[in-house]
N, C-alpha and C positions, 0 to 999 in steps of 0.2 A: 247812612242807612242802606243796607242791601235789600235787594229783592229777596223774597222768601223762596228758596229753591228746594224745599223739602219734599217735593213730589218724587216718589220712587221711580215712577215711569219716566220722568224727565231726567233722572240720573244716568240713564243709559245713553243719552244723546250728548255728545261732546262739541263744544264750541271750538272752532279753529279758524285760522285765517284763510281767506279765499285762496284757491290754487287754480293754476291756469287750466287745469283739466275740469274745473267745475262748470264751465260753460256747457259741456256735454251732459252734465248731470242735472240740467233743468234750472240753472241759475237765472238766466234771462227770463224764462217763463214764470219763475217765482216773482221776479220784480214786476212782471205784468199784472200780477194780482194786486199790486200796490198802486200803480199809477200808469200813465202812458209811457211805454217802453217798446219802441219798434224793434223789429228784429235787428240783431247785431251780428255782422259777419265774423268769421273766425279771425280775420286779420284785424278788424276793428276791436275785437275783444282782446286780442293779444297786445295790440299797440296801447289800449287803455290800461290793461293789466300791468304792462311794463312801465307805463308812465306813473301809475299809482305806487308800484313797487319802488320806483326810484325815490319817492318821498320817505321811505322808511317808515318809522313809527309815527310820523306826523299825519298819515292817512291810512287807517286800517279798515278793511272790509272783513267781516267775520261771517261764517256760515255754520249751519248744523246739517250734517248730512245723515240721512237715514241708512244705517249700515245694511238693513234688509233689502231696500229697494235701490240703494245706490243714488238716490235723489237728493238734491239740496232742498231742505224743507223749512229753513229759516235763514235770515240774513239781516245784517245791519252794518252801518259804518260809523266811524268817528274820525273827524279831522280836528287837528290841534291848531288854533288861531293864536299867534304870537302878538301880544299887545304892548303898548307902552304904559298904559295904566296899571295900577296895582303893582308897582315896581317891576315893570316889564313882565307881567303875569301871563299866564296861558289860560285859554278856555277851550274845553272840548265841545264840539258840535256833533250830536248824534243825528243821523239821517237814515232814510230808507230802511226802516225796520219793518219787516214782514214775516209772518209765519204762514206757511201753506194752509189753505182753507181746510184741507183734510187732516192737518196735524195740530189744529188748535186745541186748547185745553190741557196740553201736556207741559205747561210751564216753560215752553221753549222761548217765548218772548222775553220772559223774565231772565232766562239764561243769557240771551243776547244782550239785553240792557245791562246786566251785571258785568258781563265781559267787557263791554265798551266803556262802562263807568269806571271799572277798575283800571282799564288801560289809560283813561284820561287822568286819573288820580296818579298812576305810576309815572306819568309824563310831567307831573308837577302842576297840573291844572288846578286853579283855585275853585272852578265850578264846571259843571257840564250842563249844556242846554239842549233843548230840542223843541221842535214845533209838532203839534199833533191835532187831530180832529177832535171835536167835542165828544164824539163817541168813544174816543180812546183816552180821554182824560182820567178816568177812574183807574185804568190799567196803569198809567204812568205814576199816579199818586200812590198806588200799591208798591211801586218801585222806588218810592222816596222822593218823587218830583212834586213840586207844588207850582200852581199857576202864578205867573208874574207878568205883569204888563199885557200888551196886546201885539199880536203878530200883524205885520204889514207886508205886502208883496206888490211888486211891479213886474209883470211879465213882459218880455220883449218879442215873444213869438207867438 
């Protein structure tokens, strides 16, 4: 089941993979709307970008850039977990989905989720999973996800 991307306003925004130049377009500031994200130096960004790029299609960060402002207004990522179960199957893990607070209501989150889910499917994943807040549950249900089990976490810092 795909997210409904029928919004005409949402059609003008294209999802693409993260580019090294996106740091200067507000990528880190966008992530700060999601969670704790300290400032990242240009060198730190470049090093992490290169590390993730070296993983190829096993770890994809995607963005939507507002062509008028040149700012990154939505992002998300998916990484592929390779398992022994399910005949050495693969699972996609969607993380860090955020839409700029000034750009919400334009179906951009659904475009990000559809892009990441399609990528996981194309990589041969038998499922894609994510964690979300209770407030975002309805949004992800509209994208075809359903609640399963309970999330647990242990922080080390």
